[in-house]
MARTIMAR-763858 format. One line per 8 residues: number of its first residue (from 1); for each residue x, y, z of C-alpha. Coordinates in steps of 0.02 Angstrom, whole numbers. Example, Ala and Ser with C-alpha at 12.3 -4.5 7.8 and 13.67 -1.06 7.14 Angstrom:
1) 615:-225:390  684:-53:357
// end
This chain:
1) -1181:-11163:-3277  -1356:-11210:-3263  -1409:-11103:-3104  -1565:-11201:-3075  -1463:-11347:-3034  -1413:-11253:-2860  -1596:-11276:-2806  -1600:-11453:-2720
9) -1532:-11550:-2541  -1335:-11583:-2493  -1329:-11660:-2327  -1159:-11691:-2247  -1063:-11681:-2096  -951:-11512:-2148  -1143:-11421:-2165  -1172:-11479:-1994
17) -1004:-11435:-1920  -1040:-11266:-2018  -1194:-11222:-1955  -1150:-11266:-1767  -1011:-11142:-1778  -1118:-11008:-1860  -1252:-11025:-1747  -1148:-11058:-1578
25) -966:-11061:-1554  -919:-10937:-1677  -1025:-10808:-1573  -903:-10834:-1399  -813:-10693:-1462  -969:-10569:-1469  -991:-10575:-1285  -1164:-10655:-1311
33) -1130:-10847:-1253  -1176:-10895:-1070  -1047:-10945:-959  -1085:-11092:-835  -1091:-11045:-655  -1190:-11035:-489  -1385:-11067:-541  -1515:-11004:-427
41) -1620:-11132:-342  -1785:-11100:-389  -1866:-11245:-292  -1796:-11148:-126  -1836:-10991:-185  -1901:-10841:-58  -1979:-10738:-193  -2166:-10742:-178
49) -2209:-10686:-336  -2120:-10830:-409  -2184:-10953:-302  -2363:-10898:-339  -2312:-10915:-516  -2255:-11096:-509  -2404:-11136:-405  -2518:-11215:-540
57) -2369:-11309:-618  -2326:-11419:-454  -2520:-11440:-423  -2534:-11511:-587  -2382:-11615:-544  -2453:-11682:-385  -2631:-11730:-492  -2524:-11828:-579
65) -2442:-11918:-463  -2604:-11933:-364  -2736:-11977:-495  -2669:-12025:-658  -2709:-12203:-702  -2542:-12274:-750  -2417:-12260:-611  -2289:-12248:-587
73) -2250:-12099:-692  -2076:-12055:-788  -2031:-11909:-675  -1896:-11851:-805  -1994:-11871:-954  -2133:-11740:-865  -1986:-11637:-831  -1911:-11638:-997
81) -2080:-11618:-1078  -2126:-11454:-962  -1928:-11388:-1025  -1997:-11412:-1206  -2173:-11317:-1170  -2057:-11183:-1086  -1964:-11167:-1222  -2104:-11170:-1371
89) -2203:-11042:-1260  -2078:-10916:-1331  -2151:-10931:-1505  -2003:-10924:-1577  -1955:-11077:-1702  -1761:-11058:-1664  -1788:-11074:-1485  -1805:-11257:-1425
97) -1735:-11384:-1305  -1659:-11551:-1336  -1654:-11699:-1226  -1509:-11785:-1170  -1505:-11920:-1284  -1528:-11818:-1442  -1412:-11701:-1376  -1285:-11844:-1370
105) -1333:-11894:-1538  -1300:-11724:-1630  -1151:-11704:-1549  -1075:-11894:-1558  -929:-11927:-1700  -1021:-11978:-1879  -967:-12131:-1981  -972:-12084:-2139
113) -956:-11911:-2101  -931:-11844:-2288  -1053:-11965:-2362  -1253:-11921:-2395  -1375:-11846:-2519  -1303:-11672:-2562  -1416:-11530:-2477  -1405:-11369:-2392
121) -1539:-11377:-2264  -1613:-11264:-2134  -1606:-11350:-1943  -1636:-11209:-1853  -1857:-11224:-1841  -1954:-11353:-1797  -1936:-11465:-1960  -1781:-11494:-2085
129) -1808:-11393:-2235  -1693:-11405:-2389  -1624:-11217:-2425  -1537:-11272:-2583  -1442:-11411:-2683  -1285:-11454:-2715  -1233:-11470:-2896  -1226:-11621:-2966
137) -1282:-11703:-2799  -1387:-11848:-2792  -1531:-11754:-2701  -1537:-11640:-2856  -1526:-11784:-2969  -1697:-11858:-2867  -1780:-11689:-2895  -1766:-11635:-2713
145) -1824:-11447:-2704  -1790:-11294:-2613  -1932:-11259:-2484  -1955:-11461:-2476  -1994:-11491:-2273  -1932:-11690:-2232  -2076:-11775:-2130  -2029:-11955:-2113
153) -1869:-12039:-2148  -1872:-12207:-2203  -2067:-12235:-2156  -2024:-12164:-1968  -2106:-12013:-1942  -1986:-11871:-1902  -2124:-11766:-1805  -2074:-11682:-1649
161) -1866:-11739:-1698  -1750:-11609:-1679  -1707:-11566:-1860  -1518:-11605:-1810  -1565:-11768:-1777  -1647:-11793:-1938  -1509:-11730:-2034  -1408:-11848:-1950
169) -1531:-11975:-2013  -1503:-11949:-2180  -1329:-11964:-2183  -1263:-12123:-2212  -1127:-12258:-2309  -1111:-12200:-2485  -1208:-12312:-2613  -1345:-12341:-2473
177) -1546:-12299:-2510  -1631:-12165:-2403  -1838:-12135:-2432  -1870:-11954:-2389  -2043:-11923:-2371  -2068:-11740:-2422  -2227:-11589:-2400  -2190:-11465:-2551
185) -2289:-11304:-2571  -2408:-11324:-2707  -2428:-11512:-2693  -2593:-11585:-2587  -2513:-11749:-2530  -2348:-11796:-2458  -2236:-11910:-2559  -2084:-12007:-2533
193) -1910:-11997:-2639  -1777:-12137:-2633  -1594:-12069:-2634  -1458:-12159:-2655  -1308:-12082:-2542  -1132:-12053:-2617  -975:-11937:-2557  -1004:-11761:-2557
201) -881:-11656:-2630  -878:-11492:-2584  -828:-11343:-2676  -813:-11172:-2604  -785:-11053:-2747  -789:-11054:-2949  -716:-10902:-3054  -696:-10858:-3220
209) -692:-10711:-3355  -850:-10722:-3467  -903:-10651:-3631  -896:-10467:-3656  -743:-10448:-3514  -843:-10470:-3350  -762:-10561:-3205  -877:-10692:-3137
217) -859:-10760:-2965  -984:-10887:-2882  -972:-10910:-2713  -1044:-11083:-2645  -1032:-11057:-2455  -921:-10938:-2317  -810:-11057:-2273  -658:-11011:-2158
225) -564:-10984:-2301  -683:-10916:-2408  -605:-10719:-2397  -433:-10792:-2447  -509:-10861:-2608  -617:-10732:-2647  -482:-10607:-2662  -360:-10737:-2743
233) -481:-10745:-2863  -501:-10543:-2883  -344:-10528:-2895  -335:-10654:-3035  -467:-10580:-3117  -428:-10406:-3111  -266:-10418:-3187  -368:-10455:-3346
241) -452:-10285:-3333  -622:-10318:-3313  -772:-10220:-3360  -869:-10256:-3195  -877:-10405:-3078  -1021:-10504:-3031  -1017:-10599:-2863  -1142:-10753:-2878
249) -1222:-10798:-2695  -1366:-10896:-2760  -1400:-11040:-2633  -1252:-10993:-2536  -1334:-11046:-2376  -1206:-10959:-2272  -1066:-11001:-2153  -936:-10912:-2028
257) -968:-10733:-1987  -794:-10682:-1998  -800:-10752:-2183  -952:-10645:-2216  -841:-10485:-2161  -701:-10541:-2262  -787:-10568:-2418  -878:-10404:-2400
265) -719:-10309:-2357  -647:-10364:-2519  -774:-10249:-2594  -801:-10124:-2467  -654:-10006:-2394  -725:-9961:-2237  -860:-9916:-2124  -1000:-10003:-2065
273) -1053:-10176:-2133  -1165:-10254:-1994  -1262:-10224:-1833  -1298:-10350:-1701  -1454:-10320:-1584  -1493:-10398:-1414  -1647:-10410:-1342  -1609:-10269:-1232
281) -1604:-10161:-1378  -1423:-10132:-1367  -1313:-10144:-1529  -1136:-10207:-1564  -1091:-10140:-1729  -954:-10217:-1873  -831:-10128:-1982  -747:-10183:-2146
289) -577:-10233:-2125  -500:-10086:-2221  -406:-10208:-2347  -529:-10204:-2492  -447:-10265:-2672  -612:-10210:-2770  -678:-10062:-2697  -711:-9977:-2858
297) -748:-10068:-2992  -942:-10120:-3042  -1018:-10238:-2954  -1165:-10345:-2975  -1239:-10471:-2838  -1343:-10606:-2877  -1449:-10675:-2751  -1611:-10788:-2722
305) -1714:-10894:-2614  -1570:-10989:-2573  -1455:-10845:-2510  -1463:-10859:-2314  -1366:-10798:-2175  -1185:-10745:-2197  -1244:-10718:-2388  -1370:-10593:-2318
313) -1246:-10516:-2233  -1133:-10469:-2360  -1288:-10440:-2476  -1369:-10325:-2374  -1213:-10227:-2334  -1168:-10203:-2521  -1348:-10156:-2557  -1350:-10019:-2418
321) -1175:-9956:-2436  -1225:-9933:-2626  -1071:-10036:-2667  -1164:-10142:-2791  -1329:-10201:-2858  -1426:-10353:-2820  -1507:-10446:-2943  -1621:-10623:-2939
329) -1754:-10648:-2797  -1801:-10601:-2618  -1674:-10685:-2509  -1711:-10835:-2378  -1714:-10715:-2218  -1600:-10795:-2100  -1557:-10657:-1994  -1565:-10724:-1802
337) -1423:-10800:-1677  -1453:-10937:-1573  -1325:-11007:-1438  -1343:-11196:-1364  -1343:-11186:-1183  -1296:-11367:-1103  -1394:-11378:-961  -1311:-11442:-781
345) -1317:-11609:-733  -1329:-11718:-917  -1493:-11639:-933  -1489:-11603:-1122  -1480:-11411:-1186  -1565:-11282:-1265  -1573:-11171:-1402  -1607:-11001:-1372
353) -1605:-10842:-1493  -1484:-10725:-1423  -1483:-10569:-1575  -1511:-10525:-1726  -1441:-10464:-1879  -1477:-10276:-1946  -1391:-10216:-2116  -1299:-10050:-2102
361) -1457:-9936:-2131  -1536:-10036:-1987  -1651:-10139:-2077  -1712:-10322:-1997  -1656:-10480:-2108  -1757:-10619:-1993  -1909:-10686:-2072  -1893:-10545:-2202
369) -1756:-10565:-2322  -1666:-10437:-2433  -1768:-10387:-2603  -1651:-10375:-2739  -1638:-10206:-2812  -1688:-10272:-2988  -1793:-10433:-2987  -1799:-10575:-3103
377) -1856:-10739:-3095  -1756:-10903:-3139  -1878:-11041:-3182  -1867:-11220:-3213  -1912:-11183:-3386  -1765:-11065:-3401  -1659:-11202:-3345  -1712:-11351:-3470
385) -1707:-11202:-3588  -1505:-11177:-3541  -1544:-11002:-3524  -1501:-10893:-3341  -1593:-10728:-3358  -1524:-10671:-3189  -1332:-10684:-3253  -1403:-10623:-3422
393) -1479:-10466:-3327  -1322:-10446:-3229  -1226:-10435:-3376  -1326:-10311:-3460  -1336:-10205:-3298  -1136:-10203:-3293  -1102:-10171:-3494  -1247:-10028:-3474
401) -1154:-9957:-3337  -1296:-9951:-3238  -1205:-10050:-3099  -1188:-9962:-2949
// end
């Protein structure tokens, strides 16, 4: 399989749903979700410090209403802009505000929900960024690459538009064309790429016995049943008595947290696999499930810049626990947890970073990523030549007995 083919863009509703589950609802069980209730009235607060703090804000509010040339002003838009400014003031690209109209669009049912261009994307920052492509996708065929930033769609500027809305604008009926304006590192000017949408098949896992008696599992995403599928693949492969196992997480952009724990627990019998740290410094620890099916066989995990979130949780645990050897390049670095909180009175929602993940050894993942034990590049030239040096190195490590 041409691994470079996995470095471009698949946009489809399952990804949007997966992202929503991973960054929001799936964390409800962690105790970090915020529950609606009685909210304090800051406008009537008797706290003198709070009144002093907001005095400049209301001074500006009065000046706008009294002196601005084009009256009347849109108070609702001013309020929404102020909330947006508050979120930007945190200096966290993953915390933001979504106005009511945008929030409604993102949560609306989608027509043609399984058609798009085919790419994994990051919607957690200020712009929509391509993480990795899906093999055989229209985006891959069009030359979209990992790290590309979408700044316009069909000529419409997407600056300041929530990336989740940008994502939905890329979705559309099969056999229709969408034109993306792309900013790419190393290219001086933005450029347009026209892509014909198609129905996207969403694979989860592929596995086989390679030459030299090596078991190979390629996990594309941490879907709800990923753990079950990995265990099933392992049972079938282990019955053939392989010399070792390669778990390929390259361009696996993540998925469900429980799936990450389940897959990791297939290789680690017991003990710590992840730490969740909140803003007050408190930590919650997560442990292996105790039902490993391959706890001892030599293991190599392949990673790259498209390996994110749940992939980094699994790879980080395997690396820290000394259970396997990581081969490839530094991972994406998505190690924070966001929660969407709907504001009262149909006033949109805010997304707030509420926690960060740490590896069992307490290493930070967010914006740092995981460095492999053995660094091996995989270039476009390698792909064109039909070779995969990362996979070759993994096989070499297993056959030489160097795997952990």
